N, C-alpha and C positions, 0 to 999 in steps of 0.2 A: 341099629347101633353102628357108630362110625369106628372102624378099627384104627389102630395107630398108623398102620400103613396108609389107609385112606386119608387120615387126618394130615399126614405129611404131604400127600399128593395135593390136597386142597390148599394148604399153606403155600406150597411151591407154585401152584397155579395162580394164586393171588399175587405173589411176588412178581411172577412173569407179567401178569396183566398190569400191575402198578408200574413196572419198568417200561412196558410198552406205552402206557398212558403218559408217563413222564417224557418218554422219547417223542411221542407224537406231538405233545404240547411244545416241547423244545423245537421240533422241526417246524411247527406252525409259527412260533415266534421268529425263528430264523428266516423263514420265507417272508413273513410280514416285514421284518426289518430290511431284508434285501430288496423287496419290492418298494418299500418306503424310501430307502436310500437311493435306489436307482431311478425313482420317479416313474416306475412302470405303471401304466394305466390300462393294460390290456386285460380283457376278461372282466368278470363281475367283481368289483371291489367292495369290501365291507367298510363302512364308515369308521373313522378314527374312534368315535365314541363307542361304537359297538365292539371294536377291537379291544379297547381299554377295558370294557366291561367283561368280555370273555376272558381276557388274560388275567384280570384281577380275580375273577371267580375261580379259574383253574389254579392260580397261584395260591389262593387261600386254602385250597384243598390239598396242597402239597407241602411237604416239609422242605424248607430251603436247603437243608443238608443233602437232599437228594438231587439238587440241581447242579449242573456243571458250571465252571467259570465262564464258559462261552455264553451261557444263558444271560448272566448278569452283564457281560460286556455288551451284548446286543441290546439289552434293556437300557444300558447307559447311552448307547448310540441313539435309541429312540427318544429318550429324554432330551438329549442334546439337540436333536432336530427340532424339538418343540421349544428350545431355549429354556429348558427346565434344568439348569445347571446344578442346583443343590441335589436334586434327585439323581442326576447323572453321577455325581460324586458318590452318593450312597451306594449306587449299583456297582460302580467301579471298585469301591472299597470291599464290597462283598466278593467281587470277582478275584481280587488280589488275595483275599483270605482263602479262596479255593485254590489259587495257583500263585503262591507267594514268591516263586522264582521267576515270574514273568516280568522282564524288563519293559516289554511293550506296554503292558497294562499300567505299570508305574509311570512311564513317560506320559501316557494319556491322562492319568490322574493329576500329574503335575500341571498339565495344561489347564485342566479345569480348576485346580486350586488357584492358579494365577488369575483366572477370570473372576474369581470370587475374592481376590486380594488376600488370599490365605498364603502369604509369602513364606512365613515361617514353616508351615506344613509342607509347602513345595520344596523348600531347602532341605528339610529333614529327610524327605523322600529321595531327593537327589543324592544326598550323602549316603543313604541306604543303598542306592544303586551302585555307587562307587565302591562301597565296602563289599558289595555282592560280586562285582566284577571290576577290580581295580585297574585293569589294563584296557578297558573299553574306552576308546577315545570319545565316542559319542556321549557316554555317561559323564566323562570328565568335562567336556565342553558345556554340557547342560549345567553341571555344578558351578562352573566359573561364571556362567551367565546369571546365576541366582544369588551368588554371594554378594552381599551388600557392598556398595562402593567403598564404605569406610574400611571393610575387611579387618575388623578388630584383631583377629587372630593371625593376620598376615599370611593367609593360606595361598593367595592367588599366585605369587611368583613361583612357588614350588609346584603348584598344579600345572602352570603353563610349561615349566621346564619338563615335567613328566610327559605332557602331551607331545612336546617337540621330540622327546626321546622315542616315543612310540610312533609318532607321525611327523618326521622332520620336514615335510613339505606342506604343513598345515598353515596356510596364509593367515587365517584369522588369529591363530595363536601368536604368531610373530608380532602382529600389529597390536594385539591387546597387551602382551607382555612388554613390548617396546614402549607403549603409552605409560604403563605403570613405572617403568624404569626412568623415563624422562620426567614424569611428574615428581618422582622422588629424587631427581637430580643425580641419578646413577648413570652419568653420561658415558663412562667407559664401558659399562656393562651393556648399555643400549647400543653403543658402537659395535661391540663384539657380536651382539645379537643380530643386528642388521647386516653386518659383514657375512655372517653365516647364512642369513636369509638370501642374500644376493648369490652366494655359492650354490645353495640348494635350489634356488629359483632364478637361474641366470637370464631368463626371458621375461621376468616379471618387473615391469617398470616401477611399480610402487616400492619394491625392495630397494632400488637405487635412489629413489627420492628420499626415503627415510634414512638411508645410509648417508646421503648428502646432508640431511638435517643434523644427524648425529655428529658428523665430521665438523660441521659449522659450530656446534655447541662445544666441541673439543678444541676449537680454534684452528682446525686444519683446513684453511681456505682452499689451498691447491687441490687437496683430495676431495673436498666438498664440490669444487668446480667439476672435477672429473665425474663424480657420481651424478650430478645434475645433467651434465652433457650426455651421459649414458642413458638417463631417463628420457631425454628428448630424442635420442637415437631410436629407442624402443617405441616411443609414443610421440611422434613429431608435432602433433596438434595441441600438446599441453602448453598452457601459459604459466602455470604456477612455478615450475622449475626455472623458467626464464626470469620471473621476478626475483627468484633466489640468486640467479647468476648476476643480476643487476646489483643486488645487495653485496655480493662478493666483489664485483668490479669497483664499486664505490669505495671499498675499503683497501683495495690493492694499490691504488695510486699509480698505476702504470701509465706510460706515455699515451697509449691509445685508449685509455680508460673511457674518455667521453664518447669516442666513436663507438666503442663496443656497447656502451649503455644505450646510446641513441638507436643503434641497430637492433638491440634487444626490444626496446619499446616499439619500434616500427614493425618488427616481426610479430609481436603480440597483437598489434592492431591489425595486421594483415590477417591473422588467424581469427581474431574477434574484433571486428571494426567498432563494435559498440562497447568495448571494454572501458568503462568510465574511470576505473582506477588507473589504467595505463595512461589515459589522456591527462588526468589530473597530475600524475607523477611526471609525465613528460613536460607539461606546462611548468611545473615547479622546477624541473631540471633546467629548462631554458632560463627561468627567472634567476636561479642561483648561479648560473654561468654567464650572467650579464648579456643574455640574448633577449633583451626586454621586449623587442618588437614581436618576436615569435611567441614569447610568453604572454604578452598582452592580447595578441590575436586569439590564442587558445583560451585564455581565461575569460575573454569577452564572449566567445562562443559558448563556453560552459555556463557562464553567468546568465546568458539569455536562455539557455536550455533549462536552467534551474527554475525559471519562472513557472514552467509547466511540468517539471520533472523533479519531484521531491526526493525520488530515489537517489538521484545524483548527489544531493546534499548528504544523505545518509551514508553513501559510499565514502564521501570525504570525511565524515565523522568516524567511520570504522577505520579508515586508512590512517588518519592522522591523530584524532583525539583518543580513540580507543587504544592506539599503540603508543600513546604518550609522546608523540612527536609534536610537542606544543608550538615550538618555533615555526616548524613547517606549517602547522595548522593556522597560525596567525597570517602567514603569507598567503596561503590558499584562500582562506575565507575572506580576508580583507580584499584580495584581488577579485574574487567572485562577486562580492557585494558592490564593487564599483560599477559592474554592469547592471546591477539591479539594486540600487541603494535603499529602496523602500521594502525590500523583501524581508518580512518579519523573521522567517525561518533562518535566512542567512545572517541577519543581524543577531539573532539569539546565539547561534553557534560562533559567530565572530566574537561576540562578547565573552563567551565561554573560553575561547582560545586566548584572548587577551587576559582574562582573569587567571588562567592557568600559568601565564608567564609573569603574573603580578604587575601587569600594566593596568592598574585599576581604573584610572581616568578614561583610557580608551575603551575598557570594558563597559563602563557606565554609559559612555557616548553611544555605543551600539545597543546596549540593553534598552535605553530610552526610546529607541525606534521600534521596539516590539509592540505591536498593537494589541488592544484588549481581546480581539478575537483569536489570538494565538493560544494554543492549548497550554503553553508554558508561561502564560502572562503573569500569573500570580507568583510563580517561582522566580520570574525575572524581577518583579517588584521587590521581592524579599532579597534577592541577590544585590540589587542596587542599594537597598537600605544598609545591608551589611558592608558593602564596599564603601559607602559614605562614611560609615563608622571607622573603617580601616584607614581612610585618608583623613581622619580626624575632623569630619564634618557631620557630627551626629544630628545637628538641627535640620540639615537637609533631609536626612533619613526620616526624621519625625514628620517633617512637612509632607513628604511623599506618602507616608503611611496614613497621615491624617486626611490627606486628599482622597485616598482610596476608601478610607473609612466613611467619609461623607457620602461618597458615591454608592457604597454598599455597606450600610451600618450593621448588617447581620452577618458579615463575613467573620466567622469565629477565628480563623487563622490570623487575619489582619489585626483583630482585636488583641489577640494574645501577644503578637510580636510588637504591636504599638505599645502595649503596657510594659513589655520588657524593655523597650527603648526609653520610655519614661523612667522606669526603675533605674536604668543605668545612669540617668542624669539626676537621680535623687528627686525626681518630680513625682513623689509618692501619691499626692492627692489626685493628679491627673491619671496616674496608673490605676488607682482604685476606682475612679469614676468610669474609666474605659472598661474595666473588667465588669463592673456592675451593670453597664449598658448591655454587655453581652449576656449576662446572667438573666436579664429581663426577658430575653428571647429563649434562652436555654437554662432555666433555673437549676437543673440537675447536672450541669456540665462540671464534672469533678476536676477537669484540667484547669478551667477558669477559677473555680473555687479554691483549689490548692494554691494557685499563684496569688490570688487575692489574700489568702491567709499568710503567705510568706511576706508580701509587701506590707500588710498590716503590722507584722512583727518588726520589719525594718523601720516602719514609721513610729514605732514605740507604742503601738496599740496592742499590747500583749493579750489582754482579755478578749478583744475582738478576734485576734488571730486564733486563740484557743477555741472560741466558739465556731469559727469558720472551719477549722480542722475537724471538729466534732461533727459538723454538718457533712463534710466529705465522707467521714467514716459511717455516718448514718445512711448515706446513699449507697456507699460501696464499702461494706464491712471488711473487705480484704485488700483495701487500698494500702499497699505497703508504705508508700511515701508519706501518706497522712498519718498512719499509725506510728511510723518512726518519728515524724516531725513533732507530733503531740507528745509522744513518750520522751523524746530528748528535751523538749521544752520543759516538761515537768522535772526531769532530772537536773537540767541546768539551773532551774529555779530552786532545786532542793525540796520540792513539794510532791505529795502524792506518789511516793517512790514505788509503792507496791503496784499502783495502777500503771505507772510508767513501765514497770517491769513486764506487766501483762501485755500492754500495747506493743512493746518492742519484741516480745516473744512472738506475738501474732505476725508482726512484720517480718521477722527473721524466718518464720515458717514459710512465708511466700518467697523470700529471696535469701536463702541460707548462705550464699556466697557474696553477699553485698558487704563491702568493707565498712561503709558508713553506718549501716544498721548494726553491724557487729560492734562498731565503736560505741554506738548509743547504749548497747547492752553493757559494755564494759564501764561506761560512764555512770549508769544507774548503780552498778555495784560499788563504784568509787564513792558515790554520794551516800550509799548505805554503809560505807566504811568497811566493806568486805573486800579488802585490797587483794587478797589471793585470787578471788573470782574476777576482780577488775583486771588484774594482770593477765589472767587466762584469756579473757575475751579481747583485751586491747592488743595483746601480742598477735592474735589471729587477725584482728582488724588491720594492724600495721602491715602484716604480710600481704593481705588481700589488696591493700591500697598502695603498695610499694612505698610505705612510710610517708604518706601524704602528711604535710606539715602539722595540721591540727591534730590528726590522729596520733602521729608520733609524739606530739606534745602531751596528749592525754596519757599515752603509755609511760612517758618519762615521769609525769606526775604520779602515776600509780607506783612505778618503781621506787620513787622517792618516799612515798608513804609506806611502802612495804620494806623500807630499809635497804634497798639494793642501790646504793648511791652511785657506784661506778657505772652500772647499767643505765641509771637515770641520766648521768652526765653524757654518756655516749649517745643516748637517744635524743637528748635535747640538741646536741650538735648535728645529728642527722636531720632532725626537724628543721633546723636553721638552713642547712645545705639544700634541702628540698623545697624551700620557700620560693616557688616559681612566681607567685603573684606579687612578691615583694611588699607585703602588707607592713607598713612602717610600725604601726602599733604592735602588731604581733611579733615583729622582729625585735623590737625593743623589749617586749615582755620576755621572750625566750633568752635574749642576751643577758638580761638581768638574772634570770634563773641560773644560767650557766655560771655567771660571775659569782653568785652567792654559793652555789654548790662547790665550785672550785675552791673558794675560800674555806668552806666547811671541811672539805677533804684535806686541804693543806694543814688546817689546824689539828686534824686527827693525826 
């Protein structure tokens, strides 16, 4: 018989043995992990599969509640080594449950969350870290890296200021906060920030460069010049502050301006002899200062280089086109193309430059030199077509597109645009024939079908148009454009109004902020003589479309039927003011409605 005393001894002995068993397993795991992490291969190693089997068996025998946080951390490390990230996350989450105050474990888990694109969970954990230790700079920096760029709650500026209060020499924080301030056009605050940065970090050249940027944005050219000169003093091999100085010299208009600019370009080229931007800018500088011989020599050299160096052309695009220096772009690209007049790439960008300054004929001239093997050849063709229309030569546009259509009858883009040009010229039969040729190749192309339906409507083939729109909806039941078009057609005809309502509701579900679809909904209710609901939707449509003429006219009609005469008159006048297309028939119709309504109000 076991006495109470003996029973207690046995229980105690079991507990000790269990504890020793847990400890020995944990030590085994720890050693396994360390050996695995360090890549140790000394002594007799157990295979990974055997390790996993033993660990799994021992694990099953134990209650997780008896294991320490370190066990689960090491387990997560082993999973991570095998690239088993989901399993590593589970292990780390268990470790954190064991040790909820560990910032180290939470940072590790954030890293794994990000690998699995679990950004919201990573952000929530970072916020927990900051709440746990609000004055920890590492935690704060981690949080600002995870907050979305949009920053809907506008937390970032406050967080950055807090970091700077805790760590006034944190370079990354100055730069991140400064970027936010500049993007939000808070230039004075940016200036104050970078002034402080320069005081706190007097030997850091980046501080002075951004201080110069901020001074420039505030219009302080003299102070900006001093900041950029200080940047160069601290880091003499930098070229970017020298470009900034040139920008300042060009605006200052001092007597020795040209000399200082030329010296700056020469210094840049001494530091970086292959700096293409500097050579391009220097050639342009000579050209604009009537030093045509020097300019011509440089442009010829650059043009010859462009034959085998497409990067040079892209530098020119970034320097002039991307910065919207279109007049300069015209000079640079037209001069470069003289050295290599058949270079498609140069002709393409020269055409773009001329198009940007609205010299359409020169743009067409260069675009026509772009050969079919150029990656932007189709875009070039379409540009030429639209430019012909701009200079009131639509027939040339049509001839160009017809020619390309003959060469490649299955090019859907050309088919669509050619039909559009036919439509503009009221050549509806040709437009429909062209679209049908495309549909022979791609019968389920809803873009071509939808355009065909629209042109059929314009050509007076209402029933055919309705059938074509039904076909679009059959292929794509969520096609908002076709749903709206068919629904509005029924409403405008005053037929099948319940079906029209259903179609437009489906369209509005796809695009709830679309003014034209909302207008259709209002017009259905107008036709159903529910003027209260018509006004409700048409007011919304007018707001969404900025009182586009037809929509404003519909709203005025609804006001009139609802007995709100003053609102109707004001809205008709607004519709007339907003008539940018200057549709004569529409203008006359609205003017008549205004005249009739004014007469009615005067009689009252």
